[in-house]
A tleap script that builds the chain and sets N, CA, C and O, in Angstrom:
source leaprc.protein.ff14SB
mol = sequence {
  NMET PRO GLY ARG ILE VAL PHE TYR THR SER
  ALA ASP ASP THR ALA SER ILE THR GLU ARG
  MET ARG ILE THR ASN ALA GLY HIE ILE GLY
  ILE ASN THR SER SER PRO ALA GLN THR LEU
  THR VAL GLN GLY THR LEU ASN VAL THR PRO
  ALA GLY GLN GLY SER THR PRO SER ILE PHE
  ALA THR SER SER GLY ASN VAL GLY ILE GLY
  THR ALA ALA PRO ALA THR THR LEU ASP VAL
  CLYS
}
set mol.1.N position { -26.022 10.339 -3.069 }
set mol.1.CA position { -24.943 9.492 -3.489 }
set mol.1.C position { -23.702 9.887 -2.639 }
set mol.1.O position { -23.461 11.082 -2.470 }
set mol.2.N position { -22.911 8.934 -2.101 }
set mol.2.CA position { -21.801 9.282 -1.378 }
set mol.2.C position { -20.587 9.859 -2.139 }
set mol.2.O position { -20.389 9.537 -3.311 }
set mol.3.N position { -19.795 10.688 -1.495 }
set mol.3.CA position { -18.674 11.365 -2.175 }
set mol.3.C position { -17.482 10.575 -2.091 }
set mol.3.O position { -16.421 11.083 -2.453 }
set mol.4.N position { -17.517 9.325 -1.636 }
set mol.4.CA position { -16.377 8.416 -1.470 }
set mol.4.C position { -16.775 6.941 -1.275 }
set mol.4.O position { -17.928 6.655 -0.954 }
set mol.5.N position { -15.937 6.108 -1.445 }
set mol.5.CA position { -16.129 4.725 -1.127 }
set mol.5.C position { -15.055 4.312 -0.171 }
set mol.5.O position { -13.874 4.569 -0.407 }
set mol.6.N position { -15.428 3.700 0.864 }
set mol.6.CA position { -14.509 3.267 1.974 }
set mol.6.C position { -14.671 1.802 2.201 }
set mol.6.O position { -15.783 1.278 2.254 }
set mol.7.N position { -13.459 1.089 2.348 }
set mol.7.CA position { -13.495 -0.301 2.713 }
set mol.7.C position { -12.852 -0.533 4.122 }
set mol.7.O position { -11.758 -0.060 4.428 }
set mol.8.N position { -13.581 -1.258 4.910 }
set mol.8.CA position { -13.259 -1.585 6.231 }
set mol.8.C position { -13.016 -3.128 6.412 }
set mol.8.O position { -13.560 -3.928 5.651 }
set mol.9.N position { -12.206 -3.522 7.410 }
set mol.9.CA position { -12.035 -4.857 7.762 }
set mol.9.C position { -11.967 -5.005 9.325 }
set mol.9.O position { -11.698 -4.027 10.024 }
set mol.10.N position { -12.191 -6.123 9.808 }
set mol.10.CA position { -12.011 -6.395 11.267 }
set mol.10.C position { -11.290 -7.597 11.494 }
set mol.10.O position { -11.318 -8.516 10.675 }
set mol.11.N position { -10.576 -7.657 12.669 }
set mol.11.CA position { -9.905 -8.838 13.034 }
set mol.11.C position { -10.927 -9.963 13.340 }
set mol.11.O position { -12.075 -9.659 13.666 }
set mol.12.N position { -10.551 -11.198 13.246 }
set mol.12.CA position { -11.492 -12.283 13.601 }
set mol.12.C position { -11.980 -12.120 15.006 }
set mol.12.O position { -11.264 -11.718 15.923 }
set mol.13.N position { -13.293 -12.470 15.129 }
set mol.13.CA position { -13.983 -12.549 16.442 }
set mol.13.C position { -13.831 -11.173 17.152 }
set mol.13.O position { -13.684 -11.183 18.374 }
set mol.14.N position { -13.857 -9.958 16.463 }
set mol.14.CA position { -13.945 -8.672 17.137 }
set mol.14.C position { -15.057 -7.854 16.341 }
set mol.14.O position { -15.357 -8.106 15.174 }
set mol.15.N position { -15.610 -6.888 17.074 }
set mol.15.CA position { -16.506 -5.997 16.404 }
set mol.15.C position { -15.877 -4.686 15.986 }
set mol.15.O position { -16.543 -3.836 15.396 }
set mol.16.N position { -14.616 -4.516 16.281 }
set mol.16.CA position { -13.901 -3.185 15.929 }
set mol.16.C position { -13.557 -3.303 14.469 }
set mol.16.O position { -13.023 -4.322 14.030 }
set mol.17.N position { -13.844 -2.321 13.749 }
set mol.17.CA position { -13.432 -2.245 12.318 }
set mol.17.C position { -12.389 -1.164 12.008 }
set mol.17.O position { -12.386 -0.153 12.709 }
set mol.18.N position { -11.489 -1.302 10.995 }
set mol.18.CA position { -10.510 -0.485 10.691 }
set mol.18.C position { -10.586 -0.136 9.267 }
set mol.18.O position { -10.720 -1.038 8.440 }
set mol.19.N position { -10.510 1.128 8.897 }
set mol.19.CA position { -10.515 1.564 7.450 }
set mol.19.C position { -9.192 1.035 6.797 }
set mol.19.O position { -8.109 1.116 7.376 }
set mol.20.N position { -9.343 0.518 5.619 }
set mol.20.CA position { -8.186 -0.065 4.938 }
set mol.20.C position { -7.886 0.716 3.616 }
set mol.20.O position { -6.735 1.035 3.317 }
set mol.21.N position { -8.911 0.993 2.879 }
set mol.21.CA position { -8.823 1.748 1.570 }
set mol.21.C position { -9.951 2.580 1.432 }
set mol.21.O position { -11.033 2.334 1.966 }
set mol.22.N position { -9.685 3.699 0.627 }
set mol.22.CA position { -10.664 4.728 0.338 }
set mol.22.C position { -10.554 5.193 -1.161 }
set mol.22.O position { -9.454 5.309 -1.702 }
set mol.23.N position { -11.630 5.431 -1.752 }
set mol.23.CA position { -11.515 6.129 -3.115 }
set mol.23.C position { -12.294 7.424 -2.931 }
set mol.23.O position { -13.476 7.371 -2.591 }
set mol.24.N position { -11.706 8.534 -3.133 }
set mol.24.CA position { -12.314 9.859 -2.942 }
set mol.24.C position { -13.138 10.265 -4.091 }
set mol.24.O position { -13.092 9.603 -5.127 }
set mol.25.N position { -13.899 11.316 -3.986 }
set mol.25.CA position { -14.678 11.887 -5.051 }
set mol.25.C position { -13.744 12.447 -6.122 }
set mol.25.O position { -14.207 12.645 -7.246 }
set mol.26.N position { -12.558 12.699 -5.878 }
set mol.26.CA position { -11.684 13.230 -6.826 }
set mol.26.C position { -10.974 12.068 -7.578 }
set mol.26.O position { -10.166 12.305 -8.476 }
set mol.27.N position { -11.287 10.843 -7.200 }
set mol.27.CA position { -10.635 9.655 -7.897 }
set mol.27.C position { -9.295 9.134 -7.298 }
set mol.27.O position { -8.639 8.229 -7.813 }
set mol.28.N position { -8.926 9.850 -6.066 }
set mol.28.CA position { -7.715 9.380 -5.497 }
set mol.28.C position { -7.954 8.095 -4.637 }
set mol.28.O position { -8.983 7.963 -3.974 }
set mol.29.N position { -7.005 7.193 -4.673 }
set mol.29.CA position { -7.143 5.930 -3.846 }
set mol.29.C position { -6.122 5.978 -2.936 }
set mol.29.O position { -4.954 6.266 -3.200 }
set mol.30.N position { -6.632 5.651 -1.703 }
set mol.30.CA position { -5.684 5.661 -0.504 }
set mol.30.C position { -5.755 4.168 0.109 }
set mol.30.O position { -6.820 3.590 0.328 }
set mol.31.N position { -4.597 3.676 0.333 }
set mol.31.CA position { -4.479 2.310 1.043 }
set mol.31.C position { -3.769 2.580 2.439 }
set mol.31.O position { -2.628 3.038 2.503 }
set mol.32.N position { -4.483 2.282 3.475 }
set mol.32.CA position { -4.046 2.556 4.787 }
set mol.32.C position { -3.890 4.032 5.109 }
set mol.32.O position { -3.109 4.415 5.980 }
set mol.33.N position { -4.631 4.836 4.408 }
set mol.33.CA position { -4.749 6.330 4.741 }
set mol.33.C position { -6.095 6.781 4.362 }
set mol.33.O position { -6.650 6.300 3.374 }
set mol.34.N position { -6.679 7.728 5.132 }
set mol.34.CA position { -7.961 8.224 4.846 }
set mol.34.C position { -7.985 9.512 4.135 }
set mol.34.O position { -9.049 10.077 3.881 }
set mol.35.N position { -6.748 10.023 3.784 }
set mol.35.CA position { -6.570 11.284 3.071 }
set mol.35.C position { -5.549 11.197 1.937 }
set mol.35.O position { -4.497 11.833 2.001 }
set mol.36.N position { -5.860 10.403 0.885 }
set mol.36.CA position { -4.887 10.336 -0.213 }
set mol.36.C position { -4.686 11.582 -1.007 }
set mol.36.O position { -5.653 12.123 -1.543 }
set mol.37.N position { -3.530 12.044 -1.105 }
set mol.37.CA position { -3.257 13.336 -1.718 }
set mol.37.C position { -2.872 13.233 -3.243 }
set mol.37.O position { -2.736 14.223 -3.962 }
set mol.38.N position { -2.714 11.955 -3.650 }
set mol.38.CA position { -2.311 11.696 -5.122 }
set mol.38.C position { -3.234 10.711 -5.632 }
set mol.38.O position { -4.079 10.195 -4.901 }
set mol.39.N position { -3.104 10.413 -6.917 }
set mol.39.CA position { -3.900 9.303 -7.475 }
set mol.39.C position { -3.898 8.052 -6.792 }
set mol.39.O position { -4.960 7.452 -6.629 }
set mol.40.N position { -2.713 7.555 -6.335 }
set mol.40.CA position { -2.536 6.491 -5.472 }
set mol.40.C position { -1.519 6.783 -4.311 }
set mol.40.O position { -0.332 7.047 -4.501 }
set mol.41.N position { -2.080 6.711 -3.193 }
set mol.41.CA position { -1.181 6.846 -1.964 }
set mol.41.C position { -1.333 5.666 -1.094 }
set mol.41.O position { -2.416 5.256 -0.678 }
set mol.42.N position { -0.128 5.122 -0.833 }
set mol.42.CA position { -0.015 3.923 0.036 }
set mol.42.C position { 0.874 4.302 1.239 }
set mol.42.O position { 1.975 4.840 1.131 }
set mol.43.N position { 0.235 3.941 2.465 }
set mol.43.CA position { 0.868 4.057 3.759 }
set mol.43.C position { 1.362 2.704 4.110 }
set mol.43.O position { 0.593 1.746 4.175 }
set mol.44.N position { 2.655 2.610 4.342 }
set mol.44.CA position { 3.207 1.283 4.711 }
set mol.44.C position { 4.075 0.705 3.662 }
set mol.44.O position { 4.561 1.415 2.782 }
set mol.45.N position { 4.272 -0.513 3.732 }
set mol.45.CA position { 5.256 -1.275 2.787 }
set mol.45.C position { 4.556 -1.600 1.448 }
set mol.45.O position { 3.400 -2.022 1.389 }
set mol.46.N position { 5.321 -1.379 0.413 }
set mol.46.CA position { 4.783 -1.567 -0.968 }
set mol.46.C position { 5.596 -2.688 -1.650 }
set mol.46.O position { 6.825 -2.636 -1.682 }
set mol.47.N position { 4.896 -3.696 -2.192 }
set mol.47.CA position { 5.646 -4.797 -2.746 }
set mol.47.C position { 5.021 -4.972 -4.130 }
set mol.47.O position { 3.821 -5.213 -4.265 }
set mol.48.N position { 5.900 -4.837 -5.192 }
set mol.48.CA position { 5.390 -5.058 -6.658 }
set mol.48.C position { 6.039 -6.246 -7.217 }
set mol.48.O position { 7.252 -6.248 -7.427 }
set mol.49.N position { 5.247 -7.324 -7.485 }
set mol.49.CA position { 5.756 -8.533 -7.849 }
set mol.49.C position { 5.107 -8.852 -9.278 }
set mol.49.O position { 3.882 -8.969 -9.320 }
set mol.50.N position { 5.831 -8.995 -10.413 }
set mol.50.CA position { 5.247 -9.308 -11.684 }
set mol.50.C position { 4.720 -10.735 -11.684 }
set mol.50.O position { 5.264 -11.647 -11.061 }
set mol.51.N position { 3.580 -10.873 -12.454 }
set mol.51.CA position { 3.022 -12.163 -12.545 }
set mol.51.C position { 4.050 -13.259 -13.045 }
set mol.51.O position { 4.823 -13.075 -13.985 }
set mol.52.N position { 3.964 -14.405 -12.311 }
set mol.52.CA position { 4.821 -15.421 -12.810 }
set mol.52.C position { 6.331 -15.350 -12.313 }
set mol.52.O position { 7.178 -16.134 -12.741 }
set mol.53.N position { 6.602 -14.387 -11.409 }
set mol.53.CA position { 7.926 -14.230 -10.897 }
set mol.53.C position { 8.170 -14.795 -9.520 }
set mol.53.O position { 9.224 -14.527 -8.943 }
set mol.54.N position { 7.264 -15.555 -8.967 }
set mol.54.CA position { 7.438 -16.018 -7.694 }
set mol.54.C position { 7.030 -15.165 -6.619 }
set mol.54.O position { 6.128 -14.355 -6.833 }
set mol.55.N position { 7.626 -15.241 -5.377 }
set mol.55.CA position { 7.260 -14.378 -4.360 }
set mol.55.C position { 8.262 -13.234 -4.075 }
set mol.55.O position { 8.042 -12.478 -3.128 }
set mol.56.N position { 9.345 -13.078 -4.848 }
set mol.56.CA position { 10.316 -12.146 -4.628 }
set mol.56.C position { 9.906 -10.893 -5.450 }
set mol.56.O position { 9.760 -10.962 -6.670 }
set mol.57.N position { 9.721 -9.737 -4.740 }
set mol.57.CA position { 9.298 -8.593 -5.433 }
set mol.57.C position { 10.452 -7.986 -6.320 }
set mol.57.O position { 11.652 -8.053 -6.053 }
set mol.58.N position { 9.891 -7.389 -7.406 }
set mol.58.CA position { 10.801 -6.661 -8.331 }
set mol.58.C position { 11.080 -5.310 -7.632 }
set mol.58.O position { 12.205 -4.809 -7.621 }
set mol.59.N position { 10.103 -4.802 -7.106 }
set mol.59.CA position { 10.212 -3.372 -6.512 }
set mol.59.C position { 9.644 -3.463 -5.055 }
set mol.59.O position { 8.564 -4.006 -4.824 }
set mol.60.N position { 10.361 -2.952 -4.171 }
set mol.60.CA position { 9.791 -3.094 -2.726 }
set mol.60.C position { 10.242 -1.811 -1.974 }
set mol.60.O position { 11.415 -1.457 -1.861 }
set mol.61.N position { 9.124 -1.140 -1.459 }
set mol.61.CA position { 9.406 0.057 -0.690 }
set mol.61.C position { 8.955 -0.108 0.812 }
set mol.61.O position { 7.856 -0.555 1.142 }
set mol.62.N position { 9.874 0.282 1.621 }
set mol.62.CA position { 9.606 0.054 3.050 }
set mol.62.C position { 8.947 1.383 3.643 }
set mol.62.O position { 9.039 2.458 3.049 }
set mol.63.N position { 8.291 1.235 4.827 }
set mol.63.CA position { 7.697 2.420 5.466 }
set mol.63.C position { 8.775 3.340 5.880 }
set mol.63.O position { 8.463 4.501 6.145 }
set mol.64.N position { 9.991 2.966 5.966 }
set mol.64.CA position { 10.974 4.030 6.301 }
set mol.64.C position { 11.565 4.780 5.044 }
set mol.64.O position { 12.419 5.656 5.176 }
set mol.65.N position { 11.080 4.401 3.855 }
set mol.65.CA position { 11.493 5.057 2.667 }
set mol.65.C position { 12.515 4.478 1.856 }
set mol.65.O position { 12.852 5.033 0.810 }
set mol.66.N position { 13.056 3.374 2.256 }
set mol.66.CA position { 14.015 2.663 1.487 }
set mol.66.C position { 13.314 1.968 0.326 }
set mol.66.O position { 12.230 1.415 0.510 }
set mol.67.N position { 13.895 1.985 -0.837 }
set mol.67.CA position { 13.298 1.304 -2.020 }
set mol.67.C position { 14.334 0.206 -2.569 }
set mol.67.O position { 15.520 0.506 -2.703 }
set mol.68.N position { 13.914 -0.914 -2.843 }
set mol.68.CA position { 14.676 -1.933 -3.355 }
set mol.68.C position { 14.221 -2.430 -4.661 }
set mol.68.O position { 13.030 -2.697 -4.826 }
set mol.69.N position { 15.138 -2.582 -5.658 }
set mol.69.CA position { 14.928 -3.199 -6.938 }
set mol.69.C position { 15.605 -4.474 -6.972 }
set mol.69.O position { 16.834 -4.536 -6.933 }
set mol.70.N position { 14.821 -5.557 -7.047 }
set mol.70.CA position { 15.424 -6.987 -6.911 }
set mol.70.C position { 15.725 -7.491 -5.601 }
set mol.70.O position { 16.295 -8.573 -5.457 }
set mol.71.N position { 15.337 -6.692 -4.539 }
set mol.71.CA position { 15.511 -7.130 -3.200 }
set mol.71.C position { 14.340 -6.724 -2.364 }
set mol.71.O position { 13.806 -5.624 -2.508 }
set mol.72.N position { 13.911 -7.675 -1.427 }
set mol.72.CA position { 12.809 -7.369 -0.555 }
set mol.72.C position { 13.305 -6.702 0.771 }
set mol.72.O position { 12.508 -6.328 1.632 }
set mol.73.N position { 14.679 -6.569 0.894 }
set mol.73.CA position { 15.164 -5.934 2.048 }
set mol.73.C position { 16.190 -4.765 1.756 }
set mol.73.O position { 17.400 -4.904 1.934 }
set mol.74.N position { 15.664 -3.724 1.340 }
set mol.74.CA position { 16.634 -2.652 0.841 }
set mol.74.C position { 17.121 -2.036 2.095 }
set mol.74.O position { 16.375 -1.711 3.019 }
set mol.75.N position { 18.530 -1.875 2.087 }
set mol.75.CA position { 19.317 -1.442 3.194 }
set mol.75.C position { 19.543 0.052 3.063 }
set mol.75.O position { 19.903 0.672 4.064 }
set mol.76.N position { 19.375 0.630 2.000 }
set mol.76.CA position { 19.669 2.037 1.776 }
set mol.76.C position { 18.409 2.699 1.018 }
set mol.76.O position { 17.416 2.059 0.671 }
set mol.77.N position { 18.590 3.999 0.825 }
set mol.77.CA position { 17.484 4.714 0.134 }
set mol.77.C position { 17.120 4.123 -1.144 }
set mol.77.O position { 15.923 4.059 -1.428 }
set mol.78.N position { 18.002 3.683 -1.955 }
set mol.78.CA position { 17.890 2.951 -3.275 }
set mol.78.C position { 18.885 1.837 -3.209 }
set mol.78.O position { 20.098 2.048 -3.184 }
set mol.79.N position { 18.315 0.577 -3.180 }
set mol.79.CA position { 19.158 -0.658 -3.117 }
set mol.79.C position { 18.818 -1.446 -4.326 }
set mol.79.O position { 17.705 -1.963 -4.419 }
set mol.80.N position { 19.767 -1.576 -5.314 }
set mol.80.CA position { 19.577 -2.230 -6.624 }
set mol.80.C position { 20.438 -3.482 -6.555 }
set mol.80.O position { 21.644 -3.407 -6.320 }
set mol.81.N position { 19.790 -4.667 -6.767 }
set mol.81.CA position { 20.590 -5.974 -6.733 }
set mol.81.C position { 20.561 -6.430 -8.266 }
set mol.81.O position { 21.123 -7.469 -8.612 }
savepdb mol mol.pdb
quit
């Protein structure tokens, strides 16, 4: 039995695959990372939108580390609108 589950995708019309998500044998989930250190590790932009709220995220985290609450374009470390 494998010690992990790995999900891959490929661009249309290509044979090259890229790892997108991994669940480790410790139960850690990694999105865009092959070595999640926490229960959930996300590499890249994170967008949290409650159901029924349209397309504007309630919480948005950029890859540079800025976090926005009520804005999809946080200009500072913590940007609350």
